[in-house]
Residue, then its C-alpha position, 0 to 999 in steps of 0.5 A: x499499499x506504502x509503495x503504491x500511494x508513494x508513486x501515486x503522490x511522487x506522480x503529483x509532485x513530479x518535477x522537470x530538470x527546471x524543478x517545475x512539476x511536469x503535470x502541474x496545470x494551475x499558475x498558482x502551483x507552478x510559482x510555488x518554489x522548489x523548497x516549498x514542493x519538496x516540504x509538500x511532498x514530505x508532509x504528504x509522505x509523512x501522512x500516508x506513512x501515518x495513515x498506513x501506520x494507523x490502518x495497520x494498527x486497526x487491521x492488527x486489533x481486528x485481528x486480535x479480536x478475532x482470535x480471542x475466544x477463537x477455536x482452532x480446529x486441527x485438520x488430519x493434515x496437521x493444519x488448523x482452521x480458524x472458527x468463532x461462536x457468536x451467542x450461545x442460542x439453541x439454534x446452531x448455524x455454521x457459516x461457509x464463506x465464498x471465495x474460494x479464499x476470502x473470509x468470514x469477515x463479510x458475514x460480521x453483518x449476520x450479528x445484527x439479525x441473530x439475537x444471541x440468545x436464540x442463535x449460535x453463529x459459527x464463523x469459520x474461515x477455510x483453510x488457506x483463509x486469513x485467519x487459519x493456516x495458509x499452506x503454499x501446496x496447491x493439491x489442497x485446493x480441491x472441491x472434495x478436500x474442502x468438502x471433507x474439512x467441513x466434516x472435520x470441522x463439525x466433528x471438532x465443534x460436536x455440532x449435531x442437528x445444526x443448520x449449514x449456510x453456504x454463500x456463493x462457493x461456500x454454497x458449492x460446498x454446501x451442497x456437497x456436503x449434504x449430499x454426503x453428510x445431511x444426517x448430522x443437519x436440520x437443514x442448509x441454506x444455499x445461498x447465491x450458488x446454481x447447480x453447475x459451473x457450466x451453467x454459472x458460465x453461462x449465465x456469466x456470459x449472457x451478462x457479459x453480452x449485455x455489456x456496452x459493446x466498447x466494454x466487452x471488447x476492451x475486456x477481451x483485449x486485455x483477457x487474450x494477452x491474459x492481462x488480469x492484473x492490468x490496473x485498466x482491465x480491474x478498474x473495468x471489471x469493477x466499474x462495469x461488472x462488479x459494481x452490477x452483479x457482485x454488490x451494488x452499494x456504493x461505497x461497498x461495506x467496510x466489511x466486504x472490502x476487508x474480506x477482499x483485501x484479504x483474499x488468498x488469491x492462490x487458492x481463488x486462481x486454482x479453483x475458480x481462474x483469474x476473476x469472476x467473468x474468466x473460470x479456468x480453475x479445477x472446479x469447472x467441470x462441477x456439476x450436481x444437477x442430477x443429484x439435487x433431488x437427493x437433498x432431502x433436508x429442508x433447503x432454502x435456495x436464495x439468491x439477488x435478482x441481479x446475481x452472477x447465478x441465473x435466477x431462473x437457475x434458482x428456481x430449477x433448484x428449488x423444483x429438484x430439492x424436494x423439501x425446498x423454499x426459493x427466494x428471489x430478492x428483487x433488489x439484490x445482486x451476488x452480495x444479497x447479504x447487503x444490497x437487499x439486506x431487509x429482504x435477505x434476512x427476513x427469508x432466512x428467519x422465515x425458513x429457520x422458524x418454519x423449520x423449527x416449528x415443523x421439527x416442535x410439531x414432529x416431537x408432538 
């Protein structure tokens, strides 16, 4: 961060051989003495370093608060993953974050919607994510291993008859887990996920085709050169794609920004690819359309109308999973938990209430 800011400030204060700022336009600026400009430069540098130090202290404070009262689960492969329980209520929900390679941090808003006396929200950073161990072995980054990791976490935390919540990549894992270990679950929430990566790519291409022709051509030009880290390409992706279909709020919520700042790009690129719209990773052949009917527990399938997942696919998933409820949040995108928050969390609460009520009726 310091390096980027330093270059930016230096560019603003760049001078030619005569001691005049090369990019200065206003006469008032051009007439400032060289010593004054140098002083201004170093004052700016001091401000940037102070701001960076302040941000670093803030990040360290956040990390310390996360580690406090955390439960680290040691996996069979010797690595540890971070978990933390919020609340002491009887209704337990284990959360699976997206990415792959993101963190639980964008789920912090759950604390505002689930009373601690009724619910127990269990945050969990998957292996490779910010608060967990981050090994360098790319062989670890597979759908199958992550599914088994969830089961190891469940066993270690002693969870039984609980809800599994998965968003995006976490929803994919929740499908995998439900197909193999649903006997441990009371219900599953599949948020912002479709039945196959092929369906996902098909819809991404549809969304892309709706962009202005000039934007499509610019994106393709960078992608053909595999110049995915070019600042101009990243700017186009954010302004033309992510701000429409990932999160529609301006500015993005701080926990979401923090989540992406902590993204493990090695995990993401191995499984997904360079970005949301270029899928080249090892999960590109994942397809569970023909298996969804095997999920026999209650399920909520939910997404946003402006999601990167096709709302029609979400409806289709609901028709295939026997005991499912479908909710399309009309104002939401891929991060519906932020940009259509009221409808999103109301749907979650309605689903949980229905399952709890039916379970109570069955016992009686």
